[in-house]
ZAFIDREN-306165 format. One record per residue (C-alpha): residue in three letters; residue number from 1; x, y, z. Coordinates in Angstrom, 2 decimals. Example, Ala and Ser with C-alpha at 12.3 -4.5 7.8 and 13.67 -1.06 7.14 Angstrom:
BEGIN
+------+-----+---------+---------+---------+
! rest !  nr !      px !      py !      pz !
+------+-----+---------+---------+---------+
!  ALA !   1 !   12.30 !   -4.50 !    7.80 !
!  SER !   2 !   13.67 !   -1.06 !    7.14 !
+------+-----+---------+---------+---------+
***
This chain:
BEGIN
+------+-----+---------+---------+---------+
! rest !  nr !      px !      py !      pz !
+------+-----+---------+---------+---------+
!  MET !   1 !   -0.02 !    0.00 !   -0.01 !
!  ASN !   2 !    1.28 !    3.46 !   -0.88 !
!  SER !   3 !    1.21 !    5.54 !    2.29 !
!  ARG !   4 !    2.90 !    8.55 !    0.80 !
!  LYS !   5 !    1.37 !   11.85 !    1.94 !
!  SER !   6 !    0.35 !   14.51 !   -0.65 !
!  ALA !   7 !    2.92 !   17.17 !   -1.24 !
!  THR !   8 !    2.32 !   20.59 !    0.31 !
!  ILE !   9 !    1.79 !   23.82 !   -1.68 !
!  ARG !  10 !    5.22 !   25.02 !   -0.31 !
!  GLU !  11 !    6.96 !   22.03 !   -1.70 !
!  ILE !  12 !    5.42 !   22.60 !   -5.16 !
!  ALA !  13 !    6.41 !   26.18 !   -5.00 !
!  ALA !  14 !    9.98 !   25.39 !   -4.08 !
!  ALA !  15 !   10.28 !   22.71 !   -6.79 !
!  ALA !  16 !    8.79 !   25.00 !   -9.50 !
!  GLY !  17 !   10.79 !   28.14 !   -8.31 !
!  VAL !  18 !    7.65 !   30.17 !   -7.88 !
!  SER !  19 !    5.69 !   31.66 !   -4.88 !
!  THR !  20 !    3.04 !   29.77 !   -3.10 !
!  SER !  21 !    0.43 !   32.24 !   -4.32 !
!  THR !  22 !    1.39 !   31.29 !   -7.94 !
!  VAL !  23 !    0.87 !   27.63 !   -7.21 !
!  SER !  24 !   -2.59 !   28.47 !   -5.65 !
!  ARG !  25 !   -3.57 !   30.46 !   -8.74 !
!  ALA !  26 !   -2.38 !   27.63 !  -11.01 !
!  PHE !  27 !   -5.27 !   25.52 !   -9.61 !
!  SER !  28 !   -7.82 !   28.09 !   -8.60 !
!  ARG !  29 !   -7.43 !   30.80 !  -11.21 !
!  PRO !  30 !   -5.18 !   29.51 !  -14.05 !
!  HIS !  31 !   -6.44 !   32.16 !  -16.43 !
!  MET !  32 !   -4.48 !   34.78 !  -14.30 !
!  LEU !  33 !   -1.17 !   33.13 !  -15.16 !
!  SER !  34 !    0.74 !   32.22 !  -18.40 !
!  PRO !  35 !   -0.13 !   28.84 !  -19.92 !
!  GLU !  36 !    3.55 !   27.86 !  -19.49 !
!  THR !  37 !    3.58 !   28.67 !  -15.82 !
!  VAL !  38 !    0.36 !   26.79 !  -15.25 !
!  ALA !  39 !    1.56 !   23.75 !  -17.17 !
!  GLU !  40 !    4.92 !   23.70 !  -15.20 !
!  VAL !  41 !    3.20 !   23.98 !  -11.89 !
!  GLN !  42 !    0.72 !   21.34 !  -12.62 !
!  ARG !  43 !    3.43 !   18.96 !  -14.00 !
!  ILE !  44 !    5.42 !   19.21 !  -10.81 !
!  ALA !  45 !    2.30 !   18.86 !   -8.71 !
!  ALA !  46 !    1.42 !   15.62 !  -10.52 !
!  GLU !  47 !    4.94 !   14.28 !   -9.98 !
!  LEU !  48 !    4.74 !   14.99 !   -6.30 !
!  ALA !  49 !    1.20 !   13.65 !   -5.94 !
!  TYR !  50 !   -0.20 !   17.13 !   -4.82 !
!  VAL !  51 !   -3.93 !   17.16 !   -4.19 !
!  PRO !  52 !   -5.42 !   20.72 !   -3.87 !
!  ASN !  53 !   -7.30 !   21.32 !   -0.57 !
!  ARG !  54 !  -10.31 !   23.43 !   -1.25 !
!  SER !  55 !  -10.90 !   24.34 !    2.40 !
!  ALA !  56 !   -7.35 !   25.45 !    2.79 !
!  ARG !  57 !   -7.64 !   27.37 !   -0.46 !
!  ALA !  58 !  -10.65 !   29.23 !    0.89 !
!  LEU !  59 !   -8.89 !   30.10 !    4.06 !
!  SER !  60 !   -5.78 !   31.36 !    2.29 !
!  THR !  61 !   -7.41 !   33.29 !   -0.67 !
!  GLY !  62 !  -10.93 !   33.86 !    0.51 !
!  LEU !  63 !  -12.16 !   32.05 !   -2.49 !
!  HIS !  64 !  -14.01 !   28.72 !   -2.58 !
!  GLY !  65 !  -13.06 !   27.60 !   -6.08 !
!  THR !  66 !  -16.75 !   27.32 !   -6.69 !
!  ILE !  67 !  -19.23 !   29.18 !   -8.76 !
!  ALA !  68 !  -23.07 !   28.81 !   -8.85 !
!  LEU !  69 !  -25.64 !   28.76 !  -11.61 !
!  VAL !  70 !  -29.42 !   29.52 !  -11.00 !
!  VAL !  71 !  -31.66 !   28.74 !  -13.90 !
!  SER !  72 !  -35.36 !   29.59 !  -14.29 !
!  ASP !  73 !  -36.38 !   25.94 !  -15.26 !
!  ILE !  74 !  -34.04 !   23.11 !  -15.27 !
!  ALA !  75 !  -36.55 !   21.05 !  -17.44 !
!  ASN !  76 !  -36.15 !   23.44 !  -20.32 !
!  PRO !  77 !  -33.56 !   22.15 !  -22.78 !
!  PHE !  78 !  -32.37 !   25.63 !  -23.45 !
!  PHE !  79 !  -30.22 !   25.35 !  -20.44 !
!  ALA !  80 !  -28.38 !   22.08 !  -21.29 !
!  PRO !  81 !  -25.82 !   23.68 !  -23.71 !
!  LEU !  82 !  -25.59 !   26.73 !  -21.39 !
!  ILE !  83 !  -24.62 !   24.51 !  -18.46 !
!  ARG !  84 !  -22.15 !   22.59 !  -20.63 !
!  GLY !  85 !  -20.41 !   25.78 !  -21.62 !
!  ILE !  86 !  -20.17 !   26.94 !  -18.02 !
!  GLU !  87 !  -18.91 !   23.60 !  -16.83 !
!  GLN !  88 !  -16.17 !   23.63 !  -19.48 !
!  ARG !  89 !  -14.84 !   26.85 !  -18.15 !
!  CYS !  90 !  -15.10 !   25.53 !  -14.57 !
!  ASP !  91 !  -13.05 !   22.52 !  -15.52 !
!  GLU !  92 !  -10.38 !   24.77 !  -17.01 !
!  ALA !  93 !  -10.24 !   26.76 !  -13.86 !
!  ASP !  94 !  -10.47 !   23.75 !  -11.56 !
!  ASP !  95 !  -13.57 !   25.18 !  -10.09 !
!  LEU !  96 !  -16.80 !   23.43 !   -9.02 !
!  LEU !  97 !  -20.16 !   24.31 !  -10.36 !
!  LEU !  98 !  -23.25 !   24.38 !   -8.15 !
!  LEU !  99 !  -26.63 !   24.32 !   -9.79 !
!  GLY ! 100 !  -30.07 !   25.56 !   -8.64 !
!  ASP ! 101 !  -33.50 !   25.42 !  -10.22 !
!  ALA ! 102 !  -35.76 !   28.28 !   -9.50 !
!  ASP ! 103 !  -38.82 !   26.57 !  -11.10 !
!  GLU ! 104 !  -40.06 !   29.84 !  -12.67 !
!  SER ! 105 !  -40.44 !   31.33 !   -9.21 !
!  ALA ! 106 !  -38.90 !   34.77 !   -8.51 !
!  ALA ! 107 !  -38.98 !   34.23 !   -4.72 !
!  LYS ! 108 !  -37.23 !   30.89 !   -5.07 !
!  GLU ! 109 !  -34.64 !   32.35 !   -7.37 !
!  LEU ! 110 !  -33.71 !   35.02 !   -4.79 !
!  THR ! 111 !  -33.60 !   32.44 !   -2.08 !
!  LEU ! 112 !  -31.24 !   30.25 !   -4.06 !
!  VAL ! 113 !  -28.96 !   33.12 !   -4.95 !
!  ALA ! 114 !  -28.71 !   34.10 !   -1.27 !
!  LYS ! 115 !  -27.97 !   30.53 !   -0.14 !
!  LEU ! 116 !  -25.44 !   29.83 !   -2.93 !
!  ALA ! 117 !  -23.58 !   33.09 !   -2.40 !
!  HIS ! 118 !  -22.36 !   31.71 !    0.97 !
!  GLN ! 119 !  -20.88 !   28.72 !   -0.82 !
!  ALA ! 120 !  -19.53 !   30.15 !   -4.10 !
!  ASP ! 121 !  -17.31 !   32.93 !   -5.29 !
!  GLY ! 122 !  -19.94 !   34.24 !   -7.70 !
!  VAL ! 123 !  -23.33 !   33.41 !   -9.21 !
!  ILE ! 124 !  -24.68 !   33.27 !  -12.74 !
!  VAL ! 125 !  -28.51 !   33.77 !  -12.95 !
!  ALA ! 126 !  -29.93 !   32.55 !  -16.29 !
!  GLY ! 127 !  -33.28 !   33.78 !  -17.34 !
!  PRO ! 128 !  -33.96 !   35.56 !  -14.04 !
!  ARG ! 129 !  -37.49 !   36.29 !  -13.01 !
!  ALA ! 130 !  -36.76 !   38.46 !   -9.88 !
!  GLY ! 131 !  -37.23 !   42.25 !  -10.13 !
!  ASP ! 132 !  -34.43 !   44.64 !  -10.99 !
!  LEU ! 133 !  -34.15 !   46.07 !   -7.52 !
!  GLU ! 134 !  -33.91 !   42.71 !   -5.87 !
!  LEU ! 135 !  -31.18 !   41.50 !   -8.21 !
!  LEU ! 136 !  -29.31 !   44.79 !   -7.83 !
!  ALA ! 137 !  -29.32 !   44.32 !   -4.02 !
!  MET ! 138 !  -27.91 !   40.79 !   -4.42 !
!  ALA ! 139 !  -25.28 !   41.98 !   -6.91 !
!  ALA ! 140 !  -24.11 !   44.55 !   -4.41 !
!  HIS ! 141 !  -22.81 !   41.87 !   -2.15 !
!  THR ! 142 !  -22.22 !   38.93 !   -4.58 !
!  PRO ! 143 !  -20.19 !   38.80 !   -7.89 !
!  MET ! 144 !  -23.02 !   38.26 !  -10.32 !
!  VAL ! 145 !  -23.66 !   37.74 !  -14.01 !
!  LEU ! 146 !  -27.04 !   37.68 !  -15.66 !
!  VAL ! 147 !  -27.93 !   35.70 !  -18.76 !
!  ASN ! 148 !  -30.83 !   37.16 !  -20.86 !
!  ARG ! 149 !  -31.55 !   40.07 !  -18.53 !
!  ALA ! 150 !  -30.33 !   43.65 !  -18.99 !
!  ILE ! 151 !  -29.86 !   45.68 !  -15.78 !
!  ASP ! 152 !  -27.47 !   48.59 !  -15.49 !
!  GLY ! 153 !  -24.87 !   47.82 !  -12.90 !
!  ILE ! 154 !  -24.83 !   43.96 !  -13.29 !
!  ALA ! 155 !  -22.64 !   42.17 !  -15.84 !
!  GLN ! 156 !  -24.65 !   40.39 !  -18.43 !
!  VAL ! 157 !  -24.66 !   38.15 !  -21.51 !
!  LEU ! 158 !  -27.65 !   38.67 !  -23.80 !
!  VAL ! 159 !  -28.91 !   36.55 !  -26.68 !
!  ASP ! 160 !  -30.17 !   38.84 !  -29.34 !
!  THR ! 161 !  -33.33 !   36.85 !  -30.20 !
!  ALA ! 162 !  -35.07 !   40.07 !  -31.23 !
!  ARG ! 163 !  -33.01 !   40.11 !  -34.41 !
!  GLY ! 164 !  -34.07 !   36.45 !  -35.06 !
!  MET ! 165 !  -37.70 !   37.36 !  -34.42 !
!  ARG ! 166 !  -37.58 !   40.08 !  -37.02 !
!  GLN ! 167 !  -35.98 !   37.66 !  -39.45 !
!  ALA ! 168 !  -38.79 !   35.18 !  -38.69 !
!  VAL ! 169 !  -41.53 !   37.67 !  -39.48 !
!  ASP ! 170 !  -39.69 !   38.73 !  -42.65 !
!  HIS ! 171 !  -39.49 !   35.00 !  -43.66 !
!  LEU ! 172 !  -43.19 !   34.58 !  -43.22 !
!  VAL ! 173 !  -44.05 !   37.87 !  -45.14 !
!  THR ! 174 !  -42.03 !   36.68 !  -48.16 !
!  HIS ! 175 !  -44.11 !   33.51 !  -48.11 !
!  GLY ! 176 !  -47.39 !   35.47 !  -48.26 !
!  HIS ! 177 !  -48.53 !   35.29 !  -44.72 !
!  THR ! 178 !  -50.55 !   38.38 !  -43.59 !
!  LEU ! 179 !  -52.00 !   37.11 !  -40.26 !
!  ILE ! 180 !  -49.56 !   35.45 !  -37.81 !
!  ALA ! 181 !  -49.83 !   34.53 !  -34.11 !
!  TYR ! 182 !  -47.23 !   34.82 !  -31.35 !
!  ALA ! 183 !  -47.18 !   32.10 !  -28.65 !
!  PRO ! 184 !  -45.42 !   33.81 !  -25.60 !
!  GLY ! 185 !  -43.38 !   32.63 !  -22.77 !
!  PRO ! 186 !  -43.83 !   33.70 !  -19.03 !
!  ALA ! 187 !  -45.13 !   37.21 !  -18.52 !
!  ASP ! 188 !  -42.18 !   38.07 !  -16.24 !
!  SER ! 189 !  -39.60 !   36.85 !  -18.67 !
!  TRP ! 190 !  -37.37 !   39.69 !  -20.05 !
!  SER ! 191 !  -36.66 !   37.56 !  -23.15 !
!  ASN ! 192 !  -40.39 !   37.11 !  -23.73 !
!  SER ! 193 !  -40.92 !   40.86 !  -23.51 !
!  LEU ! 194 !  -38.12 !   41.50 !  -26.04 !
!  ARG ! 195 !  -39.36 !   38.75 !  -28.46 !
!  ARG ! 196 !  -42.94 !   39.93 !  -28.33 !
!  ALA ! 197 !  -41.96 !   43.55 !  -28.96 !
!  ALA ! 198 !  -39.72 !   42.52 !  -31.88 !
!  VAL ! 199 !  -42.53 !   40.49 !  -33.53 !
!  LEU ! 200 !  -44.94 !   43.42 !  -33.17 !
!  GLU ! 201 !  -42.38 !   46.01 !  -34.57 !
!  ALA ! 202 !  -41.55 !   43.74 !  -37.51 !
!  ALA ! 203 !  -45.30 !   43.16 !  -38.22 !
!  LEU ! 204 !  -45.96 !   46.86 !  -38.08 !
!  ALA ! 205 !  -43.06 !   47.53 !  -40.44 !
!  THR ! 206 !  -44.22 !   44.94 !  -42.94 !
!  GLY ! 207 !  -47.93 !   45.73 !  -42.79 !
!  ILE ! 208 !  -49.28 !   42.33 !  -41.47 !
!  ASP ! 209 !  -51.51 !   41.58 !  -38.43 !
!  VAL ! 210 !  -50.46 !   39.69 !  -35.31 !
!  VAL ! 211 !  -52.60 !   37.76 !  -32.83 !
!  MET ! 212 !  -51.08 !   37.72 !  -29.33 !
!  LEU ! 213 !  -51.91 !   34.53 !  -27.50 !
!  ASP ! 214 !  -51.99 !   34.00 !  -23.72 !
!  ASN ! 215 !  -49.66 !   31.55 !  -22.02 !
!  GLU ! 216 !  -47.96 !   31.13 !  -18.68 !
!  ARG ! 217 !  -45.12 !   28.64 !  -19.08 !
!  PRO ! 218 !  -43.26 !   27.40 !  -22.23 !
!  THR ! 219 !  -43.87 !   23.67 !  -21.99 !
!  HIS ! 220 !  -44.88 !   20.90 !  -24.44 !
!  GLU ! 221 !  -48.25 !   20.69 !  -22.71 !
!  ALA ! 222 !  -48.83 !   24.48 !  -23.09 !
!  GLY ! 223 !  -48.17 !   24.15 !  -26.78 !
!  LEU ! 224 !  -50.63 !   21.41 !  -27.13 !
!  ALA ! 225 !  -53.29 !   23.55 !  -25.18 !
!  LEU ! 226 !  -52.63 !   26.53 !  -27.48 !
!  THR ! 227 !  -53.55 !   24.70 !  -30.63 !
!  SER ! 228 !  -57.34 !   25.36 !  -30.63 !
!  ARG ! 229 !  -56.79 !   29.02 !  -30.03 !
!  ILE ! 230 !  -54.26 !   29.20 !  -32.94 !
!  VAL ! 231 !  -56.80 !   27.51 !  -35.22 !
!  GLU ! 232 !  -59.60 !   29.85 !  -33.99 !
!  SER ! 233 !  -57.37 !   32.91 !  -34.68 !
!  ARG ! 234 !  -57.28 !   31.94 !  -38.36 !
!  ALA ! 235 !  -53.65 !   32.76 !  -38.34 !
!  THR ! 236 !  -51.74 !   31.07 !  -41.09 !
!  ALA ! 237 !  -48.41 !   31.01 !  -39.10 !
!  VAL ! 238 !  -47.36 !   30.99 !  -35.49 !
!  ILE ! 239 !  -44.07 !   32.04 !  -33.89 !
!  ALA ! 240 !  -43.36 !   30.31 !  -30.63 !
!  PHE ! 241 !  -41.40 !   31.79 !  -27.61 !
!  ASP ! 242 !  -39.13 !   28.74 !  -27.73 !
!  ASP ! 243 !  -38.65 !   25.30 !  -29.25 !
!  VAL ! 244 !  -40.44 !   23.36 !  -26.51 !
!  LEU ! 245 !  -43.55 !   25.44 !  -26.89 !
!  GLY ! 246 !  -43.20 !   25.14 !  -30.78 !
!  GLN ! 247 !  -42.83 !   21.31 !  -30.41 !
!  GLY ! 248 !  -46.01 !   21.26 !  -28.40 !
!  ILE ! 249 !  -47.81 !   23.24 !  -31.09 !
!  LEU ! 250 !  -46.59 !   20.96 !  -33.82 !
!  ALA ! 251 !  -47.87 !   17.95 !  -31.92 !
!  GLY ! 252 !  -51.21 !   19.60 !  -31.22 !
!  LEU ! 253 !  -51.75 !   20.56 !  -34.89 !
!  GLY ! 254 !  -50.78 !   17.00 !  -35.95 !
!  THR ! 255 !  -53.26 !   15.51 !  -33.50 !
!  ALA ! 256 !  -56.04 !   17.80 !  -34.96 !
!  GLY ! 257 !  -55.15 !   16.65 !  -38.46 !
!  ILE ! 258 !  -53.87 !   20.23 !  -39.44 !
!  ALA ! 259 !  -50.93 !   19.75 !  -41.78 !
!  VAL ! 260 !  -47.61 !   21.81 !  -41.24 !
!  PRO ! 261 !  -46.70 !   23.78 !  -43.24 !
!  ASP ! 262 !  -49.48 !   23.16 !  -45.71 !
!  LYS ! 263 !  -52.22 !   24.79 !  -43.45 !
!  ILE ! 264 !  -50.15 !   26.53 !  -40.78 !
!  SER ! 265 !  -46.42 !   27.42 !  -40.58 !
!  VAL ! 266 !  -44.64 !   27.14 !  -37.23 !
!  ILE ! 267 !  -41.30 !   28.77 !  -36.10 !
!  GLY ! 268 !  -39.55 !   28.06 !  -32.79 !
!  CYS ! 269 !  -36.65 !   29.82 !  -30.93 !
!  ASP ! 270 !  -33.30 !   28.68 !  -29.45 !
!  ASP ! 271 !  -32.84 !   25.76 !  -31.93 !
!  ILE ! 272 !  -32.27 !   23.13 !  -29.25 !
!  VAL ! 273 !  -34.82 !   20.32 !  -30.31 !
!  ALA ! 274 !  -35.87 !   21.99 !  -33.63 !
!  ALA ! 275 !  -33.95 !   19.70 !  -35.96 !
!  ARG ! 276 !  -35.49 !   16.70 !  -34.27 !
!  THR ! 277 !  -39.18 !   17.53 !  -34.47 !
!  PHE ! 278 !  -41.55 !   16.32 !  -37.22 !
!  PRO ! 279 !  -41.56 !   18.19 !  -39.43 !
!  ALA ! 280 !  -38.28 !   19.75 !  -38.61 !
!  LEU ! 281 !  -38.85 !   23.06 !  -37.00 !
!  THR ! 282 !  -37.68 !   26.37 !  -38.57 !
!  ALA ! 283 !  -36.09 !   28.15 !  -35.66 !
!  ILE ! 284 !  -34.13 !   31.09 !  -34.35 !
!  SER ! 285 !  -30.63 !   29.76 !  -33.56 !
!  ALA ! 286 !  -27.77 !   30.90 !  -31.27 !
!  ASP ! 287 !  -24.54 !   29.22 !  -29.97 !
!  LEU ! 288 !  -25.79 !   28.65 !  -26.43 !
!  GLU ! 289 !  -22.68 !   26.70 !  -25.34 !
!  SER ! 290 !  -20.71 !   29.70 !  -26.23 !
!  VAL ! 291 !  -23.26 !   31.86 !  -24.13 !
!  GLY ! 292 !  -22.35 !   29.69 !  -21.13 !
!  GLN ! 293 !  -18.66 !   29.96 !  -21.75 !
!  GLN ! 294 !  -18.76 !   33.73 !  -21.99 !
!  ALA ! 295 !  -20.97 !   34.03 !  -18.88 !
!  ALA ! 296 !  -18.48 !   32.06 !  -16.89 !
!  ASP ! 297 !  -15.54 !   34.24 !  -18.28 !
!  ILE ! 298 !  -17.40 !   37.34 !  -17.32 !
!  LEU ! 299 !  -18.13 !   36.02 !  -13.82 !
!  PHE ! 300 !  -14.43 !   35.17 !  -13.31 !
!  ALA ! 301 !  -13.59 !   38.76 !  -14.34 !
!  VAL ! 302 !  -16.14 !   40.12 !  -11.87 !
!  ILE ! 303 !  -14.71 !   38.02 !   -9.09 !
!  ARG ! 304 !  -11.29 !   39.60 !   -9.94 !
!  GLY ! 305 !  -12.85 !   43.02 !   -9.30 !
!  GLU ! 306 !  -13.22 !   43.97 !  -13.05 !
!  HIS ! 307 !  -16.18 !   45.60 !  -14.66 !
!  PRO ! 308 !  -16.60 !   43.81 !  -18.01 !
!  ASP ! 309 !  -18.91 !   45.24 !  -20.72 !
!  PRO ! 310 !  -22.14 !   43.47 !  -21.58 !
!  ILE ! 311 !  -21.89 !   40.82 !  -24.31 !
!  GLN ! 312 !  -24.57 !   40.31 !  -26.93 !
!  VAL ! 313 !  -24.68 !   37.03 !  -28.79 !
!  PRO ! 314 !  -26.07 !   37.18 !  -32.32 !
!  THR ! 315 !  -28.88 !   34.95 !  -33.70 !
!  HIS ! 316 !  -30.04 !   33.75 !  -37.06 !
!  LEU ! 317 !  -33.05 !   32.05 !  -38.60 !
!  VAL ! 318 !  -32.56 !   28.42 !  -39.67 !
!  MET ! 319 !  -35.10 !   27.42 !  -42.31 !
!  ARG ! 320 !  -36.47 !   23.84 !  -42.09 !
!  ASP ! 321 !  -39.61 !   22.03 !  -43.01 !
!  SER ! 322 !  -42.24 !   23.66 !  -40.76 !
!  THR ! 323 !  -42.69 !   26.86 !  -42.72 !
!  GLY ! 324 !  -44.03 !   27.43 !  -46.22 !
!  PRO ! 325 !  -46.29 !   29.59 !  -48.45 !
!  SER ! 326 !  -49.53 !   30.86 !  -47.04 !
!  ARG ! 327 !  -52.55 !   28.89 !  -48.46 !
+------+-----+---------+---------+---------+
***
């Protein structure tokens, strides 16, 4: 049996010819050092069987080596590539990622942020539902980044789905549609407000009419339930808040015997499951894994005391089989 103890941080520093703080950063914040320094420290650490002690790191640096992510609905596939991107950056920084699900509740979201702030160096809040003042109060004490929410004073990464929504309306107009419907997301969703406004502005600019439907949560079941109202509206096309809602609408129309796109065209947003629906869903697409990576990068900068500028991620419309000419 190998009873050899793990090397200490001082032994690693002496062998590498660097300070103990440099060794600590090589494991806790490698992005603060040159790649060559990180590689050399980690090579020596591996040779000497060094195992980083997170508790000791927290005592010496004041950092836990942990960041947290709070999402509005863990069941929504929008968050899967986002989480993957953040996790990649955590792996590179030798950080842990804590995950919380607010379940579309502003109160639960704030509770989670408050709890996780005691265990993490900073928090990413994706699709926040809480009010501006509450989030600002949290950000005053906790390094924070928002995904898809614009609040002055808090670092943010925004997906420009408004541009994609305008492209979606233009796409439908070129196919002869003059009456379309918008199937919304949650009323307190900043993204929903942005997408709804973009659809209305594009419709006004192109001279077509829009029916605004009512909905509380973007789920497959909600999409099914919206089908009858879409048919009653006599709209020849519908733009959904996201892919999951769009998938439910496709299923509802199929069950009702209404052919897509022969009778009604359908467009989704986020492009997560769109390519795997039947028919394949035309959708507004963005690189969500990159969104997660950039959110983590910004959070690390905020933790270092920096004030990074907001980042806006572009979107584009991907045409598939669920849209066609108005009949």
